C-alpha positions, 0 to 999 in steps of 0.5 A, spaced: 500 499 499 505 504 501 509 503 495 502 504 491 501 511 495 509 513 494 508 512 486 501 516 486 504 522 490 510 522 485 506 521 479 501 527 482 507 531 483 511 530 476 503 532 473 501 538 478 508 541 480 512 542 475 507 546 470 506 551 476 513 551 478 515 556 472 510 560 474 512 561 481 519 562 480 517 569 476 513 571 482 518 570 487 523 575 484 522 582 480 528 582 476 527 575 472 520 578 470 523 584 466 529 582 463 529 581 455 526 574 453 524 576 446 529 573 442 528 567 438 531 560 440 529 553 441 534 550 446 534 542 447 539 537 449 543 538 442 542 546 442 544 549 448 546 556 445 542 562 442 546 567 438 542 574 439 544 579 434 543 586 432 544 591 426 550 595 428 548 603 426 552 606 421 553 613 418 548 615 413 549 620 407 546 628 407 546 629 399 544 636 396 540 636 391 541 641 385 537 641 379 540 647 375 547 643 375 549 639 369 550 633 374 546 632 380 551 629 385 544 627 389 544 621 385 551 618 388 551 615 394 556 610 397 553 604 401 557 601 407 558 594 409 553 592 414 556 589 420 553 585 426 554 585 434 553 578 437 552 575 444 551 568 446 546 565 451 548 559 453 544 554 458 549 552 462 547 553 470 542 549 474 538 552 480 536 546 485 532 546 492 532 539 495 529 535 501 531 528 504 526 524 508 528 519 512 523 514 510 516 513 506 512 515 512 515 521 513 515 523 505 507 521 505 505 525 511 509 531 509 508 532 502 501 533 499 501 534 492 494 538 493 498 543 498 503 549 495 506 550 501 512 546 500 512 548 492 512 555 493 518 554 498 522 550 493 521 555 488 523 561 493 529 558 494 531 556 486 528 563 484 533 566 489 539 562 486 537 565 479 536 572 482 543 572 485 546 570 479 543 575 475 545 581 479 552 578 479 552 580 472 550 587 472 555 591 470 554 599 468 559 602 464 564 606 468 566 610 462 563 617 460 558 617 461 559 613 467 553 609 469 555 608 476 552 613 481 553 614 488 547 617 492 545 617 499 538 618 498 533 617 492 530 624 490 527 627 484 534 631 483 537 623 482 531 621 478 532 626 473 540 625 473 539 618 472 534 620 466 539 625 463 545 619 463 539 614 460 538 620 454 545 621 453 545 613 452 539 614 447 535 609 451 528 609 448 523 612 453 517 607 454 522 602 457 525 605 462 525 601 469 528 602 476 529 597 481 530 600 488 532 597 495 527 598 501 531 604 504 531 608 496 523 606 496 522 610 502 525 616 500 521 616 494 514 615 498 517 620 503 519 625 498 513 631 497 516 633 490 515 627 487 508 628 484 508 626 477 505 619 477 505 618 470 500 614 466 498 610 472 494 612 477 494 610 484 488 605 483 490 601 477 498 600 478 500 594 475 504 588 479 511 585 478 512 579 482 507 581 487 510 588 488 506 595 485 509 599 480 510 606 481 511 611 475 515 617 476 519 622 471 519 617 466 521 611 470 517 604 472 519 604 479 519 597 483 521 596 490 526 590 490 528 587 497 532 581 495 539 580 497 541 579 490 540 587 489 543 589 496 549 584 494 552 589 488 554 593 494 561 591 497 560 594 504 554 593 509 548 589 506 543 594 509 545 600 505 541 602 499 542 600 492 538 601 485 539 599 478 536 603 472 535 599 465 531 597 459 530 590 458 535 588 453 541 590 458 541 582 459 538 576 456 535 570 460 532 563 458 529 557 462 527 551 458 526 546 463 523 546 470 522 539 473 520 535 480 523 528 482 522 524 487 527 518 488 529 513 494 536 512 497 536 505 497 542 505 492 546 509 497 544 504 503 539 508 506 532 508 507 528 514 505 527 519 499 529 525 496 525 530 492 529 535 488 526 541 484 531 544 479 531 549 473 536 549 468 538 556 465 543 561 462 544 569 462 548 574 459 549 581 459 546 584 453 549 587 446 552 594 449 549 592 455 554 596 460 551 602 457 543 600 458 544 599 465 545 604 471 548 602 478 546 607 484 548 605 491 549 609 497 556 608 498 562 608 494 566 602 492 571 599 496 
């Protein structure tokens, strides 16, 4: 009877939990929801790499039309060779959460396929691994204009300064995101001068991973209280941090997530192991260091 029940639980988890797991990963953290996933690629066991390409912008010609001349030079143009920039997105990482149960009775008593508590807990753990890795890839340009700022508080002046840097880097105006730590978010909520609510009123603001978005001075602002964001600061983790970006500053893919339950008898142990894993890859995009701005409340060590 126990074997039959164990098989039933295993089958239900594989059938019910795995499809829900990918959605819960995205619900657990903000950044993974916002970075670019619009490239065309098909990942499988024989193909773990997608080459993401972009046409390089060249210099056009300005010709003068003069109908009075015998030869109109406006008819002459000089074509240039088209070049492209590329970046390879490789699926080469695996985020894992696992549990060991000392015997089948413990497994069957604690794991209920119809309950989402354990599944959500494991999704949070896997999501944290992915989120920390994504933030580790963030690297704003240190050249002119410098995309690494040190600001004690997040004020209207800072938002406009970040906007100027974005304008100088030719960011599109409709996809500018700002993820801020709780301290910076408190600054924004307390600033009486931040009255520009943009296109979203207070009653219809969208949610990203369960967090309400604010819109100020052209920025879509979301609070992110994850350790991954604060890990960008080399000093105390209680200091503030933020990143401003457009989505294609980074690319990511996760073609497969799964749950698996196995017994540990082959290891000369009674019991079972349950694991949840997601294979994924991420890479900073083409010219990605100029498409992200890092803001910290302390200077780098």
